[in-house]
N, C-alpha and C positions, 0 to 999 in steps of 0.2 A: 847949169840947168839940168843936164842929163844926170849928173851925180845926185842932184836933189830929187829928180824923179825916181832914180833907182832907190834912193833912201826911203822915199814914200812907199814905193812898190814893195820894198823889202819889209817895211813895217806892216803894210797891209797883209802880206803873206804871213808874216809872223802872227799878227792878230788873228788872221783867218785860220791859222793852225792852232793857236793857243786857246781861242775862245771855244771852238767845238770840244777840245779836250777838257777844258774847264767845265763846260756844260755837262759833258758826259760824267765827269768826276762828281759834279754836284748831284746829278740825277742818281748815280750809283750810291752816293752818300745818303741822299734822302731815302732811297729805297732801303738801305741798311738801317737807317735810323727808324724808319717806319716799321720795319720788321721787328726791331728791338723793342719799340714802344708796344707793339701788339703782343709780343712775347711776354713782356713784363706785365702788361695789363691782364693777360689771361692767367698769369701766375698769381696776380693780386686777387682776381676773381676766385680762383681755386682756394687760396689761403683764407680769404675772408669767408667764403662759403663753409669751409671746414670748421673755422673758428665758431661761427654762429650755429652750425649743426651740433658741435660739441656742447655749446651753451644750452640748447634746447634739450639735448640728451641728458645733461646734468640736472636740468629742471625736472624732466620726466622721472629720473632716478630718485630725486628728492621727494616727489609726490608719492611714488611707489613705496619708498622706504617708510614714509610717515604712515601711510595706510597699513603697511605691513606691521608696524609697531602696534597700531590699534588692533589689528586682527589677532596678533599673538596674545595681547593682553585679554581680549574678549574670550579667546579659547581657553586661556589659563583660568579665568574667573568662572566661566560657564554662564549660560544665558539665564539660569535661575537666580543668579546673584544680581541684586538691585544695583550694585556698584557698576555693572556693565553699562547700564543706561546713563548713569551719571558720567561715566568715562566717555561715552559717545557724545554726550552734550558738550564736552570740552572741544570737540572737533569743529564746532560752529565758529566761524570768523577767526580761526587760528591760522589759516593759510589763504593767501589771495586766490589760489587756483581753485579751491573748493569751499567758498564762503558759507554755503548752507550745510556743511558738515556731512556726516555719514548717515546712511539708512540701511535697513536690512529687512528681509522678509523670508518666509519659509513656505514649504508646500502644504502646510496646514492652514494657510490663510493669514498667519500672523504677520504684522508689519509694524516697524518702528522707525520713525524719522527724527533725528536729533534736532532738526530745525523746528519741530512741532507741527509740521504739516500733516493733516489727516486726510487720507484719500476718500473718494466717494464710495458708496456701498458696492457699486458695480466694478470696483477696482480689483482685478484678479492678479495677485502677485506672480503666479507661475506663468502668466501670459505676457509679462513685460519683457522687453528686449534685454534689459539689464540683468534680470534673473536668469534668462536663458543663457546669456553670455557667461555669467558667473558660475554656472554649473560646470563649465568646461575648464575652469581655472582653479588650481590649488593654491596659487599665489596671486596677489593683486596684479591685474593686467589691464592695459589700455584696450578698450573695445573699439567699435566702429564709430567715428565721429558723426554727429548729426547737428542740424540747425535748431537751436532753441526757439520754440514758438513765441515765447514772451520777449526775449531780448533781441532776437534776430542774429545773435552771434553763434559761433561754432562752439560745440560742447562735446564732451566725451565721457562715458562712464568708465570708472575704474572698478572692477568687480573681482570677487573671489569667493569661492565656496568655503564656508566655515566648518571646521572639524568639531561639530557640536551635535547634540541630540536634544529632543527626540526627532524633530523635523529636519528636512534638508534646507539649510539656511544659507542665503547668499548675502554677503556684505558688499555695499556699493557706495560710491560718491560721484557726484557730477562735477567734472573738472572743466572750468572755462579756459579758453585758449587765448586770453588777452596777452599773456607773456609772449606767446608765439607771434602774435600780431606786432608786438613791440619790437621783437628781433627783426621781423621782416621789414619793418619801417626803418629800423636803425641802420641796416646794411645798405639801404638805397641812397647812397651818396657817392660823389666822385666817380661818375660814369656808370655805376650800377643802377639800372633804371627800374627793374622789376624783381620782386622776391616773393615767394609764396610757398606754403606747405599744402600738399595735396595727397590724398589717400591713394594707395596702390590699386585697390579693387574698384571702389565706387567713383574714384577721381573727383571726390568732393574737395574743393579748395577751402581748407579749414581756417587759414589765416593768410593775409596778404598785405603787401605795402599799398595796394589799391583796394580800399574798403568796398568798392562797388562789386568786385568779383568774389568777395568772401561769401561762402555759402552756395556758390554756383558750381556746376559740374564742368570740369575741363574735358573737352572732347574735340574730335575733328570737325564738329559742326559749329565751333566758335566763330564769331565774326572776325576775330583777330587772326591774321595769318601767323603771327608769332605763336599764339596759343595753340593753333591747329598743328603747327610743326612740333611744338613741345609735346603735345598729345601723341603725335606719331613716334617720337623718341621713347616715350613711356610704353607705348604699345609694343615697341620692339625690345623692351627690357633694357634700354640703354641707361647707363649711369656714368658719372664722371663728366668730362667736358666735351662739347660739340659746337660746331658752327652751323647755324641755320638761318634761313631767310625770315625776316620780320616784316612788319608793315611798311617800314621806311628804309631799312638797312639790313645788313647782315648782323646777326647777334651772336655773341659768345654765350653759351648756356651751360651752367654747371648744375648737375643733379647729384644730390647726396641722399643716401638712405639714412633714416633715423632709427637707431637701435630701440628695441622694446616697443615699437609702434609699427603701424602699417602705413607709414608716411614717407613721402619724398620731400626734400627741401630743394626748390628750384630757384636759381638766380640768373639774371640776364644782364648782359652788358652790350650797349650799342657801339658797334665798330666805328660808325661815323663820329660819335661823340668822343671816342678815344683819339681819333686823328684830327679832330676839329682844330685844336690849337696848332698842330703842325701845318695844316693847310694855310693858315693865315700868314705864315712866313715863307712858304715855298716860292711863290711868284716873285715877291720883292727880292728874295735872295738870288733868283735867276737873273733878274734885271741888273742887280748890283754886280753880279759876276761878269756880265757882258761889258758893262761900263768900266769896271775897275776890278779885274780878276785878282789884283794884288790884295784886295780886301778879303779874299776867300778864306785864307787860313785864320785871319783875325775873327771873322764872323763865325766860322765853324767852331773855332776854339771857344768863343763866347757862348755859342749854342750848347756845346758839350758841357761847359761848366754849369749851365742851367739845368742839365739833366741830373736828377737825384734818384736814389733807390726808392722803390715803391713801398717797401715794408722792411722793417728791421725786427729781428727776433728778440723777444723779451728774454731777459736773463733769468734762467730757471735754476732751482736747486736740484742737483742730480739725483738725490735720494728720494725726495717726495714729489718731484715734478711741480712743486709750487714755485712762485717767484722767490728768488733769493733776496737778501737784504737790499742790495743795490737796485734790483728791478722793482721791488716793492716800494722803496722810497721814491723812485722816479715816478711811478704811477700815482702815488699819493700826492706828491707835489703838483702834478698836473691837475689832479682832481681839486686840490685846494686852490689852485690858480683860477679854475673855472667857477668854483662855488666855495669861497673862503669861509662862509658862515654856516656851511652844512657839513654834517658827517661826524663820526666818532672814530677814534683810534683805539683798538683793543690789543693789548699785549697779553698773550696767554702762555703760561708755563705749566708743564706737566708735573704734577705733584708726585713725589716718590719714584720718579723715573729711574733714578740711580739704582734702585733695588732691582729693576729689570736687568740692567747690564751686569750688576754684581751677582745676582742669583741665577739668572737664566741665560746670560751671555749677550754679547753685542749683536749677533745676528737677530736674535729675538728683539733686542732693543731697536734695531733698524726697522723691523716689521711693525713694531708698535708705533714708531714715528710715522710710517707710511699710513697706518690705519688712522691715526689721529689727523693726519693731513687730509685723508679722504672724508672723515667726519666734518672737518672744517669746510671743505669744498662743497659738500652736499648740503650743509646747513646754511652757509652764507653764500647763496647762489643767485642773488638778485643782480640786476644789470649793473649796478654801481658798487658792488662789493669787490674788494681786492683782498686776496689771501696770500700770505707769504710765510716763509720760514726764515727767522732771523739768525738761527744757529743753534746747535745742540737740540734741546727740547723746548726751545722758545720760539713761539710763532706769533704772527700779528695779523690782524684783520682791520681793514678800513671800510666803513660803510658810508659812502658818499651821498647820503640823502638826509632830508630833514626827519628827525626822529626824536620823540619825547622821552623823558626820563622813565615814565611808566612803560613805554614800549621797550626801552633798554632793559629794564628790570625783568619783564616777562620773557624777552628774547634770551637773556643770559641764564635765567633760572632754568628755562627749558633746555638750553644747550648743555648746561652742567648735568642735567638729568640724562640727556642723550649720551654723554660721555660715560656715565655710570652704566647705562644699558649696554653699551658696547664692550666695556672692559671688566665689569665686576665679575662676570661669570668666567671670563677667559683668564684673568690674572687675579684671583681672589686674595692671594697672600700678599701681593704687593700694594693693594688698595690704591690703584691709580685714580687720580682725579685731576682737576685743572683749577688753577688760580688765574684770575683775570683782572688786569688793570685797565680802566677805561678813562679816556680823556675826550672832552667835547671840543669840536673844532673852534667855533666861536671866534673866527678871524685870527686864530693863532698861527704862528709859523710851524713848519714841520718839526723843527727842533724843540719848540716849547710843547707841542702836542705830544711828542715822544717822551719828553722829560716828565710830563704830568702823568702819562699812562704808566711809565716805569715806576713812578712814585706810588701810584695807586696799586700796582702789582705788588710792590714791597709790602704795603699795608695789608693786602689780602693774604699774603704769605705769613706775615707776622701775627695776624689774628686767627690763625688756625687752618689756612689753606681751604681748598674745595669751596671757594666762594669768589665773589667779585667785589671790587670797590671802584667807585666813580670819583675822579678827581675834579 
């Protein structure tokens, strides 16, 4: 009997020793896991924010580049040339960002609007904000955003002074920020709760994942504690990542500046939401540890296996910084899996590129490839566009949206023209151009889509280059 009691007492002491140790180990383990989850989540917030900030920056550059092209052509032709006004008329409905096209006015009271709008008699050009802003810019520049009285959405004028005579003329266009709103909405998933673009000076929220706050002023007087504290960060000139108190929890906040604008891009992640899934298993794990500590290693092993990396790097081409063949194919396959009946695949080959390497050398050839890659990125810059380099002077673009044949024709004719505008003056002897093969998705596999686009490219080359063919 005594031996039995000693056995029981020994087991009690053993359990009394092991269980606290196991509990401490589990607590330490969960603390480490919690810290790792928080670290990974903050890294995710930073990477996602940077990615979307770069997308809006590329969009802004594309708008500025297009307006710059119009400005250069207007200055080259001169305001006395009727072709200038026909040229401005082509700006209407050519870009989603500024659907009403270009307009211009001078200090002599002259005003022309490509959309056909005629101002009232009391409209004084030189007193308008866009004219005053344009006087200070020799190149097209984003001005101070404002709320459009008709649409209620945020808008910004892109203005520039024209180098023409006799009057002092300013060229302008009204850019709507729907794309910025789309990006703010797209990033708010998987624990990222809020995203918005706000100006540095006036603190106007120009686009947000929450439509109710678009067009309002971010200040310390906001009802939201989160927005009050974000306003405090901006007042202090903070950028990068910070932890602040929100209405319900601590938030991780990331602040990015947007080049060529007076904007911040602000994203917010709820700390409680990040840890919510972990909290659901902590208490049961502690109970199980007390009852059967032997299951600890099995359960922790199972939990560890369920942990996955938050983000993987896309495979990039080292020369052009575009996706390489493998990375491009991977993203296109994902897009086709989501929308098998939408999109087009374009394979683009640079015509006469061999002459660059043969006559000017491979370093110049590498520079030409980088320039062509930049043209592709700036031109095909919508949310569902994928751009990659397949190898050598062969590139590919996948546009993963519903698009008509007429839209394809217009888009590619303009792109071929843009290529000439960029290369004709720089490399006149080599006569650089591009041939394009196009294939429509239409529920095709990637292999068939690629095969058809490659065949179309061959036809474009065979029929004289500097053109496109649709298979």
